[in-house]
C-alpha positions in Angstrom: -6.9 12.7 -3.0 -4.0 14.5 -4.6 -0.8 13.5 -6.3 2.6 15.0 -7.3 4.7 13.8 -10.2 8.4 14.0 -9.2 10.0 12.8 -12.5 9.2 10.3 -15.2 9.3 7.3 -12.9 8.2 8.7 -9.5 4.9 10.1 -8.2 3.4 10.6 -4.8 -0.2 10.0 -4.0 -1.9 11.4 -0.9 -5.3 10.0 0.3 -6.9 11.4 3.4 -10.2 10.3 4.9 -12.3 9.6 7.9 -13.6 6.1 8.5 -16.5 5.2 10.8 -15.0 1.8 11.8 -12.7 0.6 14.5 -9.1 1.4 13.8 -8.0 -2.2 14.2 -10.4 -3.2 11.3 -9.1 -0.5 9.1 -5.4 -1.5 9.6 -6.3 -5.2 9.0 -7.9 -4.1 5.7 -4.6 -2.7 4.5 -2.3 -5.4 6.0 -4.2 -8.4 4.7 -2.7 -8.2 1.2 -4.2 -11.4 -0.1 -7.7 -9.8 0.2 -6.8 -6.7 -1.7 -8.1 -8.0 -5.1 -11.6 -8.0 -3.6 -11.6 -4.2 -3.4 -8.6 -2.8 -5.6 -9.6 -2.4 -9.2 -7.6 -4.6 -11.7 -5.5 -6.2 -8.9 -5.4 -9.9 -9.6 -3.0 -11.0 -6.9 -1.5 -9.7 -3.7 1.4 -11.4 -1.8 2.9 -10.7 1.5 6.6 -11.2 1.1 7.9 -10.1 4.4 6.6 -8.8 7.8 9.4 -8.0 10.1 7.4 -6.0 12.7 3.8 -5.4 13.4 3.9 -2.1 11.6 6.2 -3.0 8.6 5.7 -5.3 5.6 6.9 -5.8 2.0 4.3 -6.8 -0.6 4.0 -7.7 -4.2 0.9 -6.9 -6.3 0.0 -8.0 -9.8 -2.3 -5.8 -11.8 -4.1 -7.2 -14.9 -5.3 -4.3 -17.0 -7.6 -4.4 -20.0 -6.2 -3.9 -23.5 -4.4 -1.7 -24.5 -2.8 -1.1 -21.1 -0.1 -3.7 -20.3 -0.1 -5.6 -17.0 1.9 -4.3 -14.1 3.7 -5.7 -11.1 4.6 -3.6 -8.0 6.7 -4.1 -5.0 5.9 -1.9 -2.0 7.1 -1.4 1.5 4.2 -0.5 3.8 4.5 0.8 7.4 2.3 2.6 9.9 2.9 5.3 12.5 0.7 5.4 15.6 -0.2 9.1 16.3 -3.3 8.4 18.4 -1.8 9.9 21.5 -0.5 12.9 19.7 -3.4 14.0 17.5 -5.8 11.0 17.2 -4.6 9.8 13.9 -2.8 6.8 12.3 -0.5 7.3 9.4 -0.3 4.4 6.8 2.6 4.8 4.3 3.3 2.8 1.2 6.5 3.3 -0.9 7.5 1.6 -4.1 10.6 -0.5 -4.2 12.8 -0.5 -7.3 15.9 -2.3 -6.1 16.7 -5.7 -4.7 18.7 -4.1 -1.9 15.5 -2.4 -0.5 13.8 -5.8 -0.2 16.4 -7.4 2.0 
């Protein structure tokens, strides 16, 4: 895992790994947002706002952190890229949303 801070409000996080499970199960794990609180620390609620295609979704997540860290809410657009034929990989991307226009 690595990250890059772009400015005060923006950072990129890169996670790379190999999973010994069927690819369908792995994708379901990421797409079923309501189940995320079971495995994401401090996440109290996940909501699927919009799924327009089988590889695209907008989600809302509520994080409840212990004192002294204040609680956080995030809106993300998630999408996947099938690269199995090209190099045997699948790319799952998640990008923060900070405007109402991006959610439409």
